N, C-alpha and C positions, 0 to 999 in steps of 0.2 A: 571748711578744710581743717580748722584748728580744733574742732570740738573734742576729738579723741585725746590729743596732746594736752589741751587745756584741762579736761576732766581728770586725766591721769596726774597732772601736777596739783590740781586742787585737792585731790585725795591725800596729798602729802603735806598740805599747808600747816597742819598742827605739829609737825615734826620739828625738833630743834635743828635738824640738818636741812631744812627746807631751802634756805638761802644757798647753802653749799650745793645742793642738788640742782637748783635752778641755774647757777653759774656753770657748774660742770656740764650739765646737759646743753646749755646754750653754746658753750665752748666747743663741745664735740660736734654740734650741728654746723657751726661756722668753720671748724677745721676741715670739714668735708668739701668746702668750697674755697678754701684758701688759695688754690691754684687759679681762681678766677679774679682775685684781687689785682688791680692794676697799679695801685698807689702804695709804694713802700711804706709810707707813713701809716696807712691803715693796717698793713701787715704788722708793723711794730706795735700798734695798739692791740692787735690780736695776741701778740707775744706777751704783752703785759697781762692780759686775761689768763692765758695759759699759766704764766708764772704765779698769778694769784691763786688759781685753782690748785696748783701744786704746793702752795704755801711759801713760795719764794718771792712774793711781792706783798706789800702792805696795802691797806685800804686807800691810803692817799694816792698811791701810784695807780690803783684801779680807777679811782674817781677822776684823776687827771687824764688818763687814757680814754675814759668814757666821754669826757667833755671834748677832747680832741677828735675822737672818732665821729661824734655827732656833727661837728663842724665839717669834717672831711666828707662825710656821706652827703651832706647837703650841698657841697660844692661840686660833687661829681658831675662831669659834663654830660653823662649819659651816652646814648648810642646814636650814631647817625645812620645806622642800618635799619632797614624796614623789617627785617626778619626777626628782630628782637634779640638776636644772639648777643649783641653788645650790651644789652641790659643786664646780663649776668653779673658784670662787675658792679653795676649800680646796686643790684639786689644784694650781692655779697657784702658790699660796703655798709649797706643799711643793716644787714645781719650782724656785722661786727659791732656797730653802734648800739643796736638793741641788746646784744649779748652783754656788752660792757655795762649797759644801763640796768641790767638785771631783769630785762623783759624777755624771758625765755621763750614764750609762745611766739612773740613777734620775731625773735631771732630765728626760731625754727621755720616760721613761714617764709621769711626773706631768704633763708638758706635753701629751702625747698624750691622757691622760685628761681634762685640763681642756678641751682642744679638743673632744673628743667630748661631754663633759657640757655644754659651752657650746652645742652644736648640738641639745640636747634631752634628753640623759641616757640615753635608752633603750638606745642602742647600746653604751654603756660597760658595761652590765650583761649585755645579752642578745645582742649581735651582734659577735663578734670582727672581722668584716670591716669594721666601722665605723672601725677603726684603720688600714686599708690605705693610705688617701691620706696620712695623717700620717706613717706609717712610711716610705712611699716618699719623701716630702719629706725626712725625717730622713736617710735613706741618701744621697740626692742631695746634701744639704747637707754631710754628713760628707765625702763624696768631694771636693766643691768646696773645702772648707777644707783637707783634707789635701793636695790639689794646690797650693793657694795657699801653704801653709807648707812645701812641699817634702818632705812626709812620705812621699809615694808617688812 
C-alpha cells in the first residue's frame, strides 16, 4: 500500500528540503482526518505540527508534541464496535503521532486507514481498492508540496 508514497519520498531524500517536505506532507495527510480525532490533546499536538510547518513553532515544541502524541495514541481505548468505524479515531491518533515523529509514510498509512474506517470500516479490512482515492490524493499532494518547496 505504501510503495508509491515511499518511492516518491525516497526520490527526494537528497534534497535540503527533505525534512520540510516530509513534515508538510504528513501534516496535510493528518489534517484530512482531523475531524476523526476524539481527544482534544491529540488535536493540540496536531496544531503544534501545523505551527511548526508554518514556521510558527520551534523544534523543541515539535519534539514535545511528538512525545505527547505517542503516549496519547498508545492510550487510546479503541473501538467497542464490530464494524471498525470506531477505529478511525485510533488510526487518526496514530497518524498524528507518526507525523510529529517525522514518519511521513506511516502517518500517510494511518491517515488512509482512518479515512477508510471513517467511511464505514469494511473496506479497510476487505477491499484494498477502498484506499485508491486516498492514495491518489496523497501522491498528488506530495507532488504539489515537492514542487512548492523546489524539491523537484
